N, C-alpha and C positions, 0 to 999 in steps of 0.2 A: 711272613714268618717271624717278624720282629718280636712278637709277644710269646714266642714259643718257650715252653718249659720242657726240657729234654730229659728223658730217662735213658741211660745207657745200661743195658742188661748184659752183664758179663764184664768183669774188670780184670781181664788178663792182658796179654801183650798187645791186643788190638783195642779193647774197650777202654782201658785206662788212659792211654795217650789221647784217644778221641774225646773222652770226657774232659780231660784237661784242656784241650784245644777249644771245645765249645764253652767251657766255663769262663773264658775271657769275654764272652759276649752275651751269654744266656744263663738263665737259672738251670742248674744241672743236678740231677740225682743219679748216683752210680749204684746200681743194684748188683749184688753178688750173693751166691748161696753159702759162701764160707765166712763165718763170723771172724775167724782168725785173719782172713784177708782184709776184712773191713777194719779190724782193730789196727792192723799194721798201717793201712793207708791213712787212718785218722791220726796216727802217730808219725805221719810223713815218711813212711818207709815203704819202698816198693821192691819186693823180692825178685821181680823180673828184671830190675835195673833199667827199665825203659824210661822211668822218670827219676830224677834225683830229689833229694830232700827239699831243695829250694823250689823246684817246680810244684811239688805236692803242697808245700806251704802256700805257694801262690794260688793254687786252685782252692785250697781251704779258705784263704782270705777272700777269694772271689765268691764264697758262699756255697761251694760244691758240697753236697751231702753224700757220704758213703754209707750204705745201709744194707741190711738183709731183710728189712721189714717192708713188705709190699704195701702197707698202709702209707708209706712215705712217697709212693709213686702215683697215688690216686689222682692228684691234681696236675699231672703232666699231660701234655697234649701231643707230644712226639716221643715215640718209643723206638730206640735203635738197638737191635739185637746183634751182639758180637760174641756169641757163644761158640765153642768148638764144634766142628762137624767131622768126627773121626770115621774110621771104618772098623768093622768087626773082624773077628778071626777068620771069616770067610772072604775078607776084602770087599764086603758090601757096605754101602753107606749106612752109617748109624745116625739117624736123625733125632735120637732121644733128647739130647740137650736142646735142640731147636724146638721140638714139640713141647717140651716142658716150659721153655721160655714163652712160647706162644700161649700156652694155657695160663700162665701167670699174668700175662698182659691182657688176655681175653677177659679175665675176671675184673679188671679195673678199667676196661676200655669205655670211652664216652663217645658221644656223637661227634663226628667230624675229626676224631683223632687220626693220626697217621702212624703206621708202624713200618719202620724201615729195617730191612735185613741186610747185614754186612757179611754174614757167614757164607763161606764158599759152598755152593750146592750145584746140583745138576740143573740144566734148563727146565723150568716148570715147577721146581720144588716149592717156591714161595707161594704160588697160587694154587698148586695142587695139594700140598701137604700142610702148609702153615695157615693159609686163609680159612680152611674148614674148621680148624681148631679155634681160631679167633672168633669165628661166627658162632660156634657151638657154645663157648663159654661167655660170650658177650651178649648173645641173643640179638646181635645186630646183623645187618645185611651188608656184604662187601660192596664197595663202590657206591653205596647209597648212604649208609650210616658211618662207615669208617673206610679208610683207604690204606694202601700199602706202597712202599717204595723199595728199591734195592740199590745199594751202593757198595760194591764189593771192596773189602779191605785190601790194602796193598802194603801193609806194614812189613818191614824187613827187620825181624828181631835182632837187636844188637847194633843196628846201623844208626849212628848218631848224625849222619849227614842227610840221609833220605828219610826224614821224619814225616809224620802224618800230614802236616800242612804243606810240605814241600813235594808231595807226590800228587800228580794230576789224578783227579777222582772221577770215575765213571758213575753216573747217576741215572735213575729211572723211576717212573711212577706208574701206578695202576691205571691212571687216566692221563691224558696230555696235560691237563691243568695241574694235577698232583705232581707230575714229572717236573714241571717248572718250579713248583714250590720246594720240592726236595732238592733240586739243583740250586735254587737260590739259597737254601739253608746251608748247604755244604760250601757254596761259593763264598759265603760270608767269612769262612775261616781258612779255606784252602787257598794259599797264595799261589800255588802252581796252576790253579785253574780247574775247571770241570769239563766233562763231556757228557751231555745229556743223550742217553741212548733212547731209541724210539719205544722200546717195551722192556718190561722186567726180564722176560726170557732172553732178550738180546744181551742185557747186562750180565745175567747169570752165565750165559754161554761165553761171553768175553772173558770173564774171570777164570772159568774152569780151563779154558784153552791156554791162558797165559802160562800156568804151571805145567800143563801137559806138554806144551812146546819145549819148555826148559828140560823136562824129564826126558823127552825123546832126544834132544841134542846132547845131553849128558850121557845117555845110553850109547849114542853113536861114538863119542870119544872114549867111553869105557871099553867098547868093543875094539876100537883102534888100539888101545893100550894092550889088550890081550894079544892082538895080531902082532904088534911091534915087539912085544916081549918075546914071542916065539922067533921073530926074525932078528933079535938082538939089536934092535934100534931103540934109541932114546925117544920116548913119546913126547916129552916136553920139548926136545930139540926140533922134532917134526912140527909140533904145533906152533912153535916160535917162528919157524921158517914159513909155514903156511900163513901165519898171521900177518906177514908183510903185505899180503894182498888186502886192499881196502875193504872188501866185502866178505872176508872170512870171519866167521863168528867165533869169538874168543871163549869157548867153553873148555873146561878142564875135567879130567877124569876124577872119580872119587865116589865115596859112599853117598847115597841119596836118601836122606831121612827127613825128619821134621814133620810138622803138621800140615804142610802145603804140598810141596813137589812130590813127596812120596805117597800122598794120599789122594789129592784132587783128581788125578787121571782115572782113578777107580769110580769116581762119581760120574764122569762122562761116559765111561765104558758101560756102567750099569744102566744108564738111561738109553744108550745106543742098543744094548742087547734087549732091553724092554720093548723097543719098537722094531725088533727083528733084524738088527744089523750087528754082526760080530766084528768088532774092531780088530785089526791085525797089527798095524804099526804101533799103536798106543800100548797094547798089551805086550807086544814083543819087547818094547822098551822097558816096560815095568818088570817083566821077567828077568831081563838082563840086569837091571839095576838092583832088583831084590836079591840077586845072587852074588853081588859084588863082595859082600862080607865073607862068604865062603871061599870065593876066589882068592881074596887077600890072605886069609888064613892058610890056605894051601900053598901059596907062594912063600909065606914065612917058613912053613915047615920044610919045604924043599931047600931053602937057603940054609936052614939049620942043619939039615942032613949033609949038605955039601961041606959045611964047616966041621963035621964030625960030632955034632951034639947028639946025645941020646934024647929022644923026644919025650918019652915017658918020664914025668916028674921034672922036666926042665922048667926053669923060671922065666916067665915072659912078662915084661912090663908094657902095659898099654897106656899111652898118654892121651887122655881126652875121652870123654864119654858123652858130651853134649852133641847136638846134631850139627852145630856149626861153630866156627871160631869166635872167641871173645863174647860169648853169650851163655847164660846159665840154663837155657831151655834144653831139657833132656827128652822131650816128647818124640816118640818114634825115631830115636837115634839108632842108626844101623851099625854103630860100633859094637852093639851087643851081639850082632851076628858073627863078627870076627872073634869076639871073646868066647862065645858058645862053641864055635867050631874048633878053636884052639883047645878048649877044655875037652872036647870030644877026642882029641889026639892024646890027651893025658897031660897036658901042660898045666903048670901051677901059675895061675894068672894073678897079677897085681894090677890095679887100675888107679891112676891118679888124675884128678881134674880139679884145679883150684877155682874154677868158675861154678862147678855144679854143687848143689846142696846135698850133703852126705845123706841126710834123712830121706830126701826124695829119691835118690839113687838106690838106697836100700829098699825102699817101699816099692819102687817101680821095677827094679831089675835084680833085687836081692844081692847087690854087690856092696862090699865094704871098701870105700875109697881109702887109699893111703894119703897122708898129707903131702902137699907139694914141698913142705919144709924138710921132709925126710929124703928128698931126692938130691943128695949131694953127689959129687963125682965118685966117691967111694961106694956108696950104696948102689948106684946105677951099674957099676962094674960087675956086680954080683949076678946080673941077669944074663941068661944065654941069648935072649932076644929082646929088642925094644921095638914097639910098633907105635909110630907117631900117627895117631888116628885123627886128631883135631889140631889145627894149627893155631892154638892159643899163643899169644906173644911170648910169654915166659918160656914155653917149651922150645922155642927157636934158639934160645941162648944156652940150652943144656949141652954139656960137653959129652959127646958120644964117640970116644976115640979108642975103644977097646977093639983091637983087630980081631979078636976071637969071638966077638959079639955080633949077632945079626941085627942090623938096623933097617927096618922097613918103613919108608916114609910115604904114607898114603897121599899126603898133601903136597909132596915135592917142594918142601921149603928148606930142607937142610942142605948144607954144602956137600955133604958126603953121606951116602947110604948104600946098603947092599942091594936094596930093591925098592921100587916105587911103581905106582900106576902110570 
């Protein structure tokens, strides 16, 4: 694979760091459908903040090419697909981005080229859904004229310690020989090492259960928080005590959003139902986690009533709208569930998040963010309730000492609060 010219399709949180890593050893073309994204990257700016200016300049100096033009990828021989795999409003897998990417690659595919998928899918999706598209638009035959691989992404957005090259990579190929080639390609840049799975389906399944497992574990502690709240017991104190045992898993309660944990289990359950099995534990965990925003809002309202606040027209400040701390990613953020439920009660909601892009939040959720600079001690006092939804670093330093104000700390990071999970 030494003479590989790699095309990375999709330059988001996953694709861009991967393209940067490969550019240190290979010729790389990064393809994206948004010209604005390409323009920013060519100017050494990454709005996802996964790469800094210095890293982007390094990649550009290495000869990486960012483009929207499919003519620029015709001479590549390895195509790596890192597009999103969301769910639709019925919580069913939406493979549209994956199919479109496969169609684009199929039109430029040459004999002996390899197409590697990194997007999270259900077991069988690569060979059952993507390969037929590649065959149709290339007029080639799978495993004779071209080949496929699968290496599930394991990027943790906002994490500057566990970056792409420092996370062990699972790899797989459509034939044993191709599996070795795909593994060799990734092993050349992944310092943490690789694990070659026997088949693409095994690698697909391994990825989808990683996030399903986390989802179920978080659902468990979310349910514990509800039970302990009724019993008048501090959930965090319980988890701290239980955590003194060496094999107790350190999960914390909270909202479960983002483009992975809150989505991937539905890919697995979709495939299970397709073959006649109705998952119970996985879907139960999903239902519980999907309803946590409503639960939080109801707890806030109860605390406000206890302090004598009139709910209709009361001012509530929500701190944070991204799906996790110290990260600008707002995709599938479940904070919106808290906001919408509070609005249903008649509350006047203000939202602040210095990490999130105001225009993206307006477009995605129709919310107007207030600036973090407006949150001085005097302005914060004017709210009947404050909900700390995302534990961004700067939010932890805010002074919330109005005794008449309800403070609900979803992330349990404040020294003092009236309620928390």
